[in-house]
C-alpha positions in Angstrom: 102.5 94.2 112.1 103.2 96.3 109.1 104.0 99.5 110.2 103.3 102.6 107.5 104.6 105.9 106.9 101.7 108.4 105.4 103.5 111.3 103.3 100.7 114.0 101.7 100.1 117.6 101.9 96.9 116.9 102.4 95.8 116.7 106.1 92.2 115.8 105.1 94.1 113.0 103.2 96.1 111.9 105.8 93.7 111.3 108.3 91.3 109.3 106.3 94.6 107.1 105.4 95.2 106.5 109.1 91.7 105.9 109.8 91.4 103.2 107.1 95.2 101.9 107.7 94.5 101.5 111.6 91.2 99.6 111.3 93.4 96.7 110.1 94.5 94.6 112.8 98.0 94.1 110.6 98.2 97.6 109.9 99.2 100.5 111.8 100.6 104.4 111.0 103.3 105.2 112.7 103.8 108.7 111.6 102.2 111.7 108.9 104.8 114.0 106.6 103.4 117.0 104.9 106.4 117.1 102.9 109.5 114.9 101.0 111.7 116.3 103.5 109.6 115.4 106.8 108.8 112.0 105.2 112.3 111.0 104.7 113.0 112.3 108.0 110.1 110.4 109.5 111.2 107.3 107.4 114.5 107.4 109.3 113.0 107.4 112.7 110.4 105.4 112.5 111.5 102.9 109.9 108.5 102.1 108.6 108.2 99.1 106.3 105.9 101.0 103.6 105.7 104.8 103.2 102.4 105.8 101.1 103.9 108.7 98.8 102.3 111.2 97.1 104.5 113.0 94.5 103.7 116.2 94.1 104.0 118.1 97.1 105.8 121.7 98.9 109.6 121.6 98.7 111.0 118.1 98.4 108.5 116.6 96.1 107.8 112.7 96.5 110.0 111.8 93.7 112.9 113.3 95.5 112.1 111.7 98.9 111.5 108.4 97.8 115.2 108.7 95.9 117.0 109.3 98.9 114.6 107.0 101.1 115.4 104.3 98.6 119.3 105.0 98.9 119.2 105.0 102.6 121.5 101.6 103.4 119.8 101.5 106.7 116.1 101.7 105.1 116.6 98.6 103.0 113.5 97.1 104.1 111.7 99.6 103.6 109.3 100.5 100.6 107.7 102.9 99.1 104.2 102.8 97.3 103.4 106.0 95.2 99.8 107.4 95.8 98.9 110.2 93.8 96.1 112.0 91.9 98.3 112.7 89.0 98.7 109.3 87.3 100.4 110.2 84.1 102.4 107.8 82.7 106.3 109.6 82.8 105.6 110.8 86.6 104.7 107.1 87.0 108.0 105.7 85.4 110.0 108.2 87.2 108.6 106.8 90.1 109.4 103.4 89.7 112.9 104.9 88.4 113.2 106.2 91.6 112.7 103.7 93.6 109.1 103.1 94.1 107.8 99.2 94.5 104.5 100.6 92.6 101.8 103.0 92.2 98.2 103.5 93.0 95.6 106.7 91.6 94.0 108.1 95.0 90.9 106.9 92.9 91.4 103.5 94.2 88.5 101.3 96.2 90.0 101.3 100.3 90.3 97.3 99.9 92.6 97.9 97.2 94.8 100.3 99.4 95.1 98.1 101.9 96.0 94.7 99.3 98.7 97.1 97.7 99.7 97.9 101.1 101.1 94.2 102.1 101.8 93.4 98.5 104.3 96.1 98.6 105.3 95.0 102.1 105.8 91.6 100.7 109.0 92.8 98.2 106.2 92.1 95.0 105.2 95.0 92.6 102.4 96.7 92.9 101.3 96.9 89.7 100.2 93.6 87.1 103.2 92.6 85.7 100.9 93.1 82.6 100.2 96.7 83.4 103.9 97.6 84.4 105.3 96.1 81.0 103.0 98.3 78.9 104.0 101.3 81.3 107.5 101.0 80.5 107.2 100.2 76.9 105.2 102.6 76.2 107.6 105.4 77.9 110.8 103.9 76.7 109.3 104.0 72.8 109.1 107.8 73.4 111.7 110.0 71.3 113.8 110.8 74.5 112.8 108.3 77.1 116.0 108.9 79.4 119.2 107.8 80.6 119.5 103.9 79.8 121.7 101.5 81.6 124.6 99.4 79.8 123.4 95.6 78.8 127.0 95.1 80.8 124.9 95.0 83.9 123.2 91.5 83.6 126.6 90.2 82.9 126.2 88.3 86.5 122.9 86.7 85.7 123.0 83.0 84.6 121.1 82.1 81.3 118.2 80.6 83.0 118.0 83.8 85.4 118.4 85.8 82.0 115.5 84.0 80.7 113.3 84.6 83.8 114.0 88.0 84.0 112.7 88.7 80.4 109.9 86.4 81.3 109.3 88.6 84.3 109.3 91.7 82.1 107.4 90.1 79.3 104.2 90.0 82.3 104.5 86.6 83.2 103.8 85.5 86.9 106.4 82.6 88.5 103.0 80.3 87.5 103.0 81.1 83.8 106.8 81.1 84.3 107.3 77.7 85.6 104.4 76.1 83.9 105.9 77.4 80.7 109.9 76.2 81.2 108.4 73.1 83.8 109.7 73.8 86.9 107.8 74.6 89.9 106.8 78.0 91.2 109.4 78.1 94.2 112.0 77.6 92.0 111.2 80.3 89.6 110.7 82.1 93.0 114.5 81.3 93.6 115.7 82.4 90.4 114.0 85.8 90.5 115.1 86.8 94.1 119.0 85.5 93.1 118.4 87.6 90.1 117.2 90.6 92.4 120.1 89.7 94.7 122.9 90.4 91.9 121.2 93.0 90.3 120.8 95.0 93.4 117.2 95.9 92.8 114.6 95.9 95.7 111.6 94.0 93.7 109.8 93.0 90.6 108.6 96.4 89.7 112.6 97.5 89.8 113.5 93.9 87.8 111.2 95.1 85.0 112.3 98.6 84.7 116.2 97.4 84.7 115.5 94.6 81.8 113.9 97.4 79.6 116.8 99.9 80.8 119.2 97.1 79.6 117.3 96.3 76.6 117.1 92.5 77.9 113.1 93.2 76.4 112.9 95.1 73.6 110.9 99.1 74.0 107.3 98.7 72.2 104.2 97.1 72.4 104.2 94.9 75.4 105.1 91.4 74.4 103.6 88.3 75.0 105.0 85.3 76.3 108.5 83.8 74.5 108.3 80.4 73.3 108.7 77.2 75.5 112.5 76.7 76.5 113.9 73.4 76.6 117.1 74.7 78.2 118.1 73.3 81.6 117.0 74.6 85.1 
């Protein structure tokens, strides 16, 4: 059972989400919050698997609430999915940088939302890799993209792990990376998981953000897949 916490300042939206989510046999709503502070407190008391987080709420907003949830060591298994009316690129990037695992606009179809909750719960990025790449690249190409990170953060990665992280940041799926490097998808997944552990990121979306912030992939238009490598696995 995937346990979901709703954080939105509009009761009507929360009620609709509760009815939708509780109608699924593998999903259940464990709490509702009308502002960011209540969302953080409820997350700590209910330990949800996924928080559906609105950005604009009174008092503590969704971005700050996301930061507090992600920073709490007792909530290491909780994923935040931003669900908002305001699909502004800078807001979306800030949400990802705050630790969210992805975002959806409130205009999505019900089935997309339910799928999104399950995807985030699995520890995957909700955004397609290509969409994440394009979003981050466009934001970092702005005159003031915000603080970047030292390339030294990538030092713990092996050459193969760096190569695969670069492929992830280019928008490639595990299957595509496996075909390019002549590896099994399971081996690629293992490399990705090890890289995330070494870099202290929670999921694929955060891995993409960090790859851009550290300069492993350059800002600008989303790049195509790199040329096939003949290096060892």
